[in-house]
N, C-alpha and C positions, 0 to 999 in steps of 0.2 A: 386406847391410850388416854391417860388421865390428863387433866389440865396442867398439873404440875410437870408432867412429863413433857408436854408441848412447850411450856415456858422454858424448862431447862434446855431443851433442844434448840429453841430460838436463841437463847443467850449463848449457847455453845457455838452456834453458827456465827453470831456476832464476833465472838472471840476468835473463831477460825479465820474470819475475814480479816480481822485486825492482825493476827499472826502472819497471814499471807501477805498483807501489805508491808509488814516489817521485813519478812524474808525477801520479798521481790523488790521493794522500793526503798527500804530503810525508812519507812514512814509509819509511825505509831498513831493510828487514827484516834484512839482513846486519849492518849496524852495530848494530842493536838486539840481535841474537842474540849478537854477539861483542864487545860493549863499545866501540862507536864505530868510526868510519871509519878511525881511525889505528892501531887494534890490529893486531897482526901477523897474527892469524887472519883478520880481515876483509880485510886487504890480500892475503892468499893466495887467499881466495875470489874477490876481484875479479880478480886475475891469472889464476886458472883459468878464469873466465868469458871473459876476453879471449882467452886461448889457445884455448879451445873455439870461439870465434867465428872465429878464424883457421883452425882445423882445418876447421870446417864450410864455409868457402869452397870447399874442395876437393870437397865433396859436390855443389856446383853443376855441376861439370865432369865428374863421374863418369858413364860411360855407363849408361843405364837398360837393364834387362832386362825383356822382355815376359813375361807369364804363361806363354805357350807355351814360350818359351826356358827359363824357370825349371823348368817341368815336365820338359822334355826333359833338362835338366842333371841334375835329381834322379833321373830314370829311368836315365840313363847311369851315375851313381854307384852305383846299386843293382846293376848288372850286373857 
């Protein structure tokens, strides 16, 4: 998994926690932290979460590597 994949997943988790708090408690963490839904910083965070979600769609279609293949690849890199 590349660094950008990990960043996108982390941002997506933040967005998921925010949506969970909205659904369960009617509390928007991002808006609370950054001065309301209309503030430019909150809108940037919302946009980053959306872009991360789009990026993570590609993860659904990435081929998976088994443990044996991963070990073999790491051994071949060491040689």
